[in-house]
C-alpha positions as CSV (number, residue, x, y, z in Angstrom):
1,M,121.6,214.5,-57.3
2,K,124.2,211.9,-57.8
3,I,124.9,212.0,-54.1
4,K,121.2,211.5,-53.4
5,S,121.1,208.4,-55.6
6,N,124.3,207.1,-54.1
7,L,122.8,207.6,-50.6
8,T,119.6,205.9,-51.7
9,F,121.7,203.0,-53.1
10,I,123.7,202.7,-49.8
11,L,120.5,202.9,-47.7
12,A,118.9,200.2,-49.9
13,L,122.0,198.1,-49.6
14,I,122.0,198.5,-45.7
15,I,118.4,197.5,-45.6
16,S,119.0,194.5,-47.8
17,I,121.9,193.3,-45.7
18,G,119.8,193.8,-42.5
19,A,117.0,191.8,-44.0
20,F,119.4,189.1,-45.0
21,F,120.8,188.8,-41.5
22,A,117.3,188.9,-40.0
23,C,116.2,186.1,-42.3
24,S,119.2,184.0,-41.5
25,K,118.6,184.4,-37.8
26,L,115.0,183.3,-38.4
27,T,116.3,180.3,-40.3
28,D,118.6,179.4,-37.4
29,A,115.8,179.8,-34.9
30,E,113.6,177.6,-37.1
31,K,116.3,174.9,-37.2
32,E,116.7,175.1,-33.4
33,I,112.9,174.7,-33.0
34,K,112.9,171.7,-35.4
35,E,115.7,170.1,-33.5
36,K,113.8,170.5,-30.2
37,V,110.7,169.1,-31.7
38,E,112.7,166.0,-32.9
39,D,114.2,165.6,-29.5
40,V,110.8,165.7,-27.9
41,K,109.5,163.1,-30.5
42,E,112.4,160.8,-29.7
43,K,111.9,161.1,-26.0
44,T,108.2,160.4,-26.4
45,E,108.9,157.4,-28.6
46,T,111.4,156.1,-26.0
47,T,108.9,156.6,-23.2
48,T,106.2,154.9,-25.2
49,E,108.5,151.9,-25.9
50,T,109.4,151.7,-22.2
51,T,105.7,151.9,-21.2
52,K,104.9,149.1,-23.7
53,T,107.7,147.0,-22.2
54,E,106.5,147.6,-18.7
55,E,102.9,146.7,-19.7
56,K,104.2,143.6,-21.3
57,S,106.1,142.5,-18.2
58,E,103.1,143.3,-16.0
59,T,100.9,141.0,-18.2
60,N,103.3,138.2,-17.6
61,T,102.5,138.2,-13.9
62,T,99.4,137.7,-11.8
63,G,100.5,140.4,-9.4
64,G,101.0,139.9,-5.7
65,K,104.0,139.1,-3.6
66,L,106.6,136.5,-2.8
67,Y,108.1,136.7,0.7
68,F,109.9,134.5,3.2
69,C,109.4,133.0,6.7
70,E,111.2,130.6,8.9
71,D,108.4,128.0,8.8
72,Y,104.7,127.5,8.0
73,V,103.0,125.4,10.6
74,N,99.2,124.7,11.1
75,G,98.2,127.5,8.7
76,R,100.5,130.1,10.4
77,E,103.5,131.9,9.0
78,I,106.3,131.9,11.6
79,G,109.1,134.5,11.6
80,V,108.2,136.5,8.5
81,S,111.2,138.7,7.5
82,D,113.3,139.8,4.5
83,R,116.6,139.0,6.4
84,F,117.6,135.6,7.8
85,T,120.7,133.7,8.8
86,T,122.1,130.9,6.5
87,G,119.9,127.8,6.3
88,W,116.6,126.8,4.8
89,L,113.6,129.0,4.4
90,T,109.9,128.8,3.6
91,V,108.8,130.8,0.5
92,M,105.3,132.3,0.7
93,V,103.3,133.4,-2.3
94,K,100.2,135.5,-2.3
95,T,98.9,136.5,-5.8
96,D,96.0,138.8,-6.8
97,E,94.5,136.1,-9.1
98,P,94.7,132.3,-9.1
99,I,98.1,131.1,-10.4
100,G,96.5,129.2,-13.2
101,V,99.0,126.4,-13.7
102,G,99.6,123.1,-11.9
103,K,103.4,123.0,-12.3
104,V,105.7,125.9,-11.3
105,E,109.4,126.5,-10.6
106,L,111.1,128.5,-8.0
107,R,114.3,130.1,-9.4
108,L,116.9,131.0,-6.8
109,S,119.6,133.5,-7.9
110,K,122.2,135.5,-6.1
111,I,122.2,139.2,-6.9
112,K,124.5,140.7,-4.2
113,D,127.5,139.3,-2.3
114,E,127.9,139.1,1.4
115,F,129.1,142.8,1.6
116,G,125.9,144.0,-0.2
117,E,127.8,144.7,-3.4
118,S,125.8,144.1,-6.6
119,I,127.0,141.1,-8.7
120,S,126.0,139.7,-12.0
121,E,122.9,137.6,-11.3
122,K,124.0,134.0,-10.7
123,I,121.3,131.4,-11.0
124,I,121.7,128.9,-8.1
125,R,119.0,126.4,-9.0
126,D,115.4,125.9,-10.3
127,I,113.1,123.8,-8.1
128,D,109.9,122.2,-9.5
129,F,106.7,122.1,-7.5
130,N,103.2,120.9,-8.2
131,I,100.3,123.1,-7.0
132,Q,96.6,123.6,-7.7
133,P,95.9,126.0,-10.5
134,D,93.2,127.8,-8.5
135,W,95.5,128.7,-5.6
136,D,96.3,132.3,-5.0
137,Y,98.0,131.7,-1.6
138,T,100.6,128.9,-1.1
139,Y,103.9,128.1,0.5
140,F,107.0,126.2,-0.7
141,Q,109.2,124.1,1.6
142,D,112.1,122.0,0.6
143,K,114.7,121.6,3.3
144,K,117.3,120.4,0.7
145,N,116.8,122.8,-2.1
146,L,115.5,126.0,-0.4
147,K,118.7,126.2,1.6
148,F,120.8,129.4,1.5
149,D,124.4,128.3,2.5
150,T,126.3,131.5,1.8
151,P,125.6,135.1,2.9
152,G,124.3,137.6,0.3
153,T,121.1,138.9,-1.3
154,Y,119.0,136.4,-3.3
155,K,116.2,136.9,-5.7
156,V,113.6,134.1,-5.8
157,T,111.2,134.0,-8.7
158,L,108.1,131.9,-9.1
159,M,107.7,130.9,-12.7
160,K,105.5,128.9,-15.0
161,T,107.4,125.9,-16.5
162,D,107.7,127.9,-19.8
163,G,109.8,130.5,-18.0
164,T,107.0,133.1,-17.6
165,P,107.6,134.9,-14.2
166,I,104.6,135.0,-11.9
167,V,106.0,136.9,-8.9
168,S,109.4,137.4,-7.3
169,G,111.0,138.7,-4.0
170,E,114.4,139.3,-2.5
171,V,115.9,138.1,0.8
172,E,119.1,139.0,2.5
173,V,121.0,136.1,4.1
174,V,123.6,136.8,6.7
175,S,126.1,134.6,8.6
176,R,125.1,132.9,11.8
């Protein structure tokens, strides 16, 4: 009888240890699930913040495009391209809505060197222009200031005078 009670005790002990390990594995699994849930929450929050930032930047623009041509004569765009040789260019702007302001700036910045390697954006100059607020299509010519003397890739941004971007475009300038 003593052997039977010892056997029962050992069996109870084995069952208890087994239950203990099973519970600890469940606890580990629960922790792992909680960590995964936290990761998903963090990613969702990051995505939400990114989306809000993108929405914010979209509300700063009227939509549309900024592009380049050699000249604008008699209502015609001549030589539209995104690659030109050094010299002056005409900047064309077509927006989805009227621009809404009478004074704007064109910001010229260099973003790649002559070898196509990205560089820290270097602002070359800001050029002021007067326009009609109800325009949604216009062009900008300034043979002195809209001149690209060195090869590279440039970003041109049309902005309100408070610095709010309206639309931007890029142009590659190569040697003659």
